[in-house]
Steps between C-alpha positions, in 0.01 A plus 500: 500500500795627702290504820432129485871414460551592867361155576822348365629535856836336564518380137635845411842390617524264201434773243859634511622143465286454189621833364864399548436164330328676209801727461719182473257353246501824295879511501511141374224565238679811373834320480377222270463718180860609533609142521305428178666799336846380607435150367391643160763774474795340670429130502379469144620804304834544679573130554513537877766769500371780721755776429829574330709469817707187471723351760776443242575694180770419249783756453395548135141585596616721785724691261197570279280608794761742626468689173149617604541504882384848591505453876824303549294260716634208289829544688324282763602214272855403569736248338507141630692270275369475147154642593369795698206493745289716733414429857133389532419742784559792259269386219231748594755784493654407170180412305393856408847579370571186300173501314584779257851385391375140470207607282719713273757226464231245412344737246832582338613137493182409310488806274485414130779664292228637268385723787836672522584820310651442156835649600535239776612161374471205744755225435374141467453327843536824696220669702458875556639467852801312367553779255474761772759321713733492207474873431733761643364696796453825302284323240310282743383775740285699256342175369410384851345844570293469185393148596395620849284772342324242285417282804360792707153446352483136603260412791629334812308184415666470159840560649435250777394230255808554277720489811347169601567365147864604545509311831344187342762495223769544765363205701487284184862595430585387856337164433194545723197276455231754396218246517587420859516872588164561344325200665653585834364854482150393387472221759628733772241764420234225468580371849483849642161552334383167641608614850307828454191311378514268806536803726196663334305176544591474867419866570169469306401200716594667826326829410194308381491304824542809719242702302249217515559450872462872577183517293362188667576633849334827399192313378481297822547810720237706316252214484536452876454871565200521266346192660558635855350835400196335333442280804498813717243671282154563636192424292508859371843453333400158360199660339716783363746270315285190430625147549576447129723814487687403817575157353635659182709748695641223717594278209516643150601854599785381725614263224518790254718707730712194582574441132595863448742483799675209335527701177626811682773303675588302190449746213449857620825496702686320222383706201668832601826320588503319166397810305748734666781244467406442134520871425849520660611201294359651181680829562825312557471315172546833317301387199318833458167322478359616836227696333332173400439423870318828548281423196416156647416632850284784357306252282439268799383785724257628236356152446462427870340843567235435235424148624488606864254783432271249330532214746528679835125565555422136437765382749339717766154348446620138479508435879140623539393253232681223688303609810178473304581156364589381851175637633280335236687171540452504877132582470434226247692228687346597836144524362518193272206315671277806465606548137413144420173517695383796290654370173710812466810322373478666159469848654789446736713357218433820302586713804829315557570510125445878496744555789752262350471660156550849640823387663601304190442801271712723723779241524487441126518873427801552728666184373446606134635843569805351672542238221535787253817587689677178398500550120574868534786428737632240260475753218690762703772254603542364153505854362768591747698193396476601133619854584799365699598253226454766228709772663733247659576348161594846376731542797659164433545591131671825598721328753348678801343189647557126523238229451520399865450860614183521294374175646576624855328831432197315365481285816549796733222689315264205537583480871422871541175461308409192708562695821253762387262225394522350851398835648212535258376147579492579870324829425230295339448284806539784754159664437312179580725430799454855617122461491539175693730671753249778557224244554713316753587824675130591518451187712806552715424869557139435599460492874209311650224728619478276809820506700608421856573788728858546604434363849217261416399284793536118498278450802161607627254243361380281782132431426424624151231761559448698180354852507411716201468865607337731245689341211475637146698386198547578134734353238785696350382713209142500620336801669203299629521290814431128474438482876327772704536549882515130594499431870453160671673260738587131441553335841704185574280191545234645269420472129461830321341462160496754215238479228388721220434513132779464243722803496390627841863497630513178705839374372648850515391528862674186616815581293555793736561268796824333373593830333473392138382860478523781751195698613443840350331625818445345838686216670498122522632366828578151628490467876507880518811535284476679165592254229728766350708487817555126467751343266321339207678167560387481861148618417453246224653221713201539729244500218374194310352611167301286265465704178194511278681301235677202651866490397709186530869455415667215320622243747311259726195523723732528804712776343188704437355445845826598669548805274420743781661296776813318386557339839151350528492132597312240303245481777432876472465472124264203531289688760480805272386276212234345727364840596490602132318175412786406268608165648248306301641577154859514628484155651342369179812588304768225466776713647270680746675806644795457264272511198625746236330834445555654157564865442190701589333188642366401160486130597242557780145627478387848601353374829808301583718805422293710737520241778878469462526880515289509816713218652814693419372802696383283791839322523657839566293543815482880480322746730284626218329300226382675182281300257432695182200316350697180557198267531337577168617176328389280790165322517271587788579185696877549480456873569304431818741230626801722428355800682397276798853360539653841440290658778601226744874479416577872463265634767764738640578666170337788314317368195399735225298349210413667176209309340238515234281226648275577793527141625879543548467794741165415656641435849763769502509714817525812287401555141611819317293592194680712241325696232709714254788521746288603799373302798128445443458300819674315779345226716396137516302327226173554683571865573597576147188334361300746701713814472704479177318520166813419303561184700137401472515530121812281487335243730176503298694434180657187649240364743135420476246660734489186710883489523507861597262440786687189609838666492363792695375267771826299498706814556303580813 
């Protein structure tokens, strides 16, 4: 998987940008729970009063506070008329020191007289603090020390809340509008939360855009590289992978990796940031419930490990099943006429259904296994929520935690759990993407067995003389040669024909000339130059090939005729069509040479397809013509007329014809008879009738005795 990511190229520069944006998003996400906590604790419970530090304090209240001022920090308040106040820039300094005296004063001011010892009698309308102020110093000091001892067991949260209540009463006494203070605080926090939410939205959009763009560029780059590599493959590599598999690798496999790249950039990078930040926030809350997070993470890891061990093997086999479905679909669609002709629709439906069901069963299995995760994850998360609320409620009851703190802790815990869940989700998709990445790498790492030499020549072909010198060949993986010691010469201005029974090696033989395969032994030369010393582009530019199966491309008649020679004039194309005997049916079409040709040439007949393929090769005007059984779909009259025009118009070129019909090669200057990959005879038609038993058997199977005698005389 890592290997294929090198194809990201220059897109790597955007990864740090995405990471930085995700850090910003995580900071905003992690800040929101604290705002919720503040709104609940401060905005609602404390009426918008954040702490006990007031800008102004009445002399009476200050006198009470000074009774319990252990740090002498309250001296920061200094007289100013009827009230005293503290400078705002010192609030953070004073807050820790004013909290305790304010909490004690509030508690004593609201203490019921029934809670006092029996020996202490509190006069009507007087609070405990009033009583302490009225006492002599020698009586007051021990009582204050006793009070301080009683408050030592109070938590900081309880002291802070009582101090805030003191501040609220002080504000009311000063005539402050408490509703306005509360609404101002809540709306302020709400606006800040809205700003954070907008920032998260903006970052999410930008990160999503960048991740999608990087993945799309990756997909485009890899598809281009795969396509270029496939186009460079020789027939051996095409046979190794199969067309169906290469299509799947170029489309579905790349799409799988592309999707995972988006998830990596969007989720895998974000999950650790969010999880780590959430853990820091949880630690800072000081709730003592951190053990719940470890329970949640452990439960998730156990669940995912079990599911992955069950689903992983199926993920690995899924792409092969997609290959199989692709293969069957291509075969059925391509061979539809044959299937209908033999009434095999039912059989092919069953074959397609079997391939489709195998893929469906695997997908259903993996989907069902993964769907089990959802209810279990819900159960884990709800269980964690119950634990937090249960133990959090106990903390609130004991005064060690506030409601808002519990809510924030719950949110942080869910964020941490979600971050682990993100990682587990990507771990589910990674196996399939890894399989796809390996399949793509297999194509990209496969070098063609037929390559240009480092200093391959782009010159040397002047006439087109082809010489086979003791050539032998066998396919990869086979120990037995398909061709054995083939030697012959095909001269310019002559027609060299190759004939033989099915499987004798005729097509393999001519495929060695344009280097669709390379010889195992011996050499093939063109004008005395070894074809391996020529660049394949230059070599094939000088060869016009008409394959056994005529292949046309979607477009027009003209676009197909000019396929091998883009700069051909209309006159050249028309002349090529005339030589190929194609003008009759072309001119009969309403749009003539601009008539549309569908994909694969399905809107023309087999004979018309062959004639257009021949015209395409003729329009190229190469030095060497190779016709691989290209006249089989033509009637005898068209065949004869085509060969007559061909011999007249391309008289200076080397013509090599592979044929099954004796009539097609009857007048060839040289006929090569192949039998099981060996040359059984070379000569003219008349010579082979006398000297080659294999040729004679082929001729006897196609011609009557009278025709044999007549053709023998004609060839003289």
